[in-house]
N, C-alpha and C positions, 0 to 999 in steps of 0.2 A: 504494500500500500504506500501511497504517497503521503508523506508527513508534511506538517506545516512548514518546516524549514525548506524543503524542496520546492514547495509552491511559492514561498517568498522569494527564493533565489530565481526561479523561473520568471516570476512577475517582474522582478527587478531587471533581469536581462531583457525582457520584452520591452519594458518601459525605456530602458537605456537605448535600445535599438530604435524605437519609435521617436524618441526625442532627438537622437542623432540624425535620423533621416529627415525629420522636420527641420532641423537646423540647416542641413544641406540644401533642402528645397528653398528655405528662406534666403540663404546665401546666393543661390543661383537666380532667384527672383530679384533680389536686390541688385545683382550685377547686371541683369538684363534691363531692369528699370533705369539704372544709372547710364547704361549705354544708350537707351532710348532717349533719355533726357539730354545727353550730350549731342546725339544725332539731331534731335529736334532743335536744339540751340544752334547747331551749325547750319541746319537748313533755314532757320530764321535769318541767320546772318547772310547766307547766300541769297535769300529772297530780297533782303534789304540792299545788298550789293547790286543785284540785278536791277532793282528799281533805280538805284543811283546811276548805274551805267545808262539805263534807258533815258533818264532825265538829262544826263550829260550829252548823250548822243543827239539830243534834240536842240542843243545849244550851239549856235554857230561859233561863238567865241571860244568855247572849249575845243570844238573840232578844228577850228583854225589853228590853234596852238599845236594840237596833235598833228595835223596835216603838215604844218611848217617844220615840225621836228622830223616827221617821216620823210620829207623831201629835202631836208637840209637847206631850205630856202626861207630864211627868217623874215624876209620882207614881202613874200609873195601873198597875194590875195587870191583866195579860192572861190570858185563859183558855188552857189548853193548845191548844185548837183555833185560837185567834187566833195564837198563837205558831207553830203548825204552818203556818198560811197564810204567814206571813212567811218561815219557813224554806224552804218549798217554792218560793216566789216567788224567793228569793235563788238557789236552786239553778238554777231555770229561767232566770233572768237570765244566770247565768254560762254555762250550756250554750249558750244562743242567742248570746251574745257569741262563744263559741268557733266556732260555725257561721259567724258573720259573718266572723271572722278567716280561716277556710278559704275562704270565698267571695271575700274580697279577694285572697287568694293564688291564686285561680282553681283551687283544689283541689276545689271543688264547683261544679256548673254553675248557671246562672240558675234553671232550673226547680226544682232542689233547694233553692236559697236561698229561692225564693218560698214553698215549703212552711214553711220555718223562719220567714219573715217573717209568714206568715199566723198562726202560733202567737204570735208577738210582738204582732201587732195584736190578737189575741184577749185576750192577757194585759193589754194596755193598757186594756182595759175594766174591769179590776179596780182599784178605788180604792187598795187597798193596794200594788198594783204601782207606781202613779204615785208614791205617797209613798216607797216603797222606792227608786225611781229617783232621787228628789231627795236622799235622805240618803246614798246611795252615790256621789253625783257625785264624780268625780275618782279613783275606785278601779277603774274599768273603762276600756276602750279609748275615748279621746275621740271617735273617729269613730263608734263604735257608740253612744255616749251621745247624739251629735248626731242619729243616726238615730232613736233612741227619743224624743228631744225632738220631732222632726218628727211622728212617729206620734201622740204624746200631744197635740200642738197641733192636729192634724187632728181628733182626737176631740172636743176642746173647741170647735172652730169649728162 
């Protein structure tokens, strides 16, 4: 027969196991919650950044400075159409950079990324895009900028 001591020991072991498993579940939930909070914060930041870029891309004075830096012509006046090209390229550059970030996190698959990469390769044929890439160096993800460097180098070769 089972005596009281054996039952007490068995109950203690079961309690210990249940409490340990509960703590492990809480730890994993806490970590996933912390990761979700960090990701939400970063996505909020990226949304604000994109809003800022969209606002700047609609301002001729900002685009004029960017275009003059890109062309190394400090006194040149650009037409609204030329400024629009730089603004749209800046927006496209930022969007593709975001897609690349999602690809690195494995949030989009290879086939989807290849569609974005095809757009990037197409944009690399636009001379203003290459100049924009050079003058914005250091303001985008370094790994993404290296990828753009490779694509541009292939076009030149």
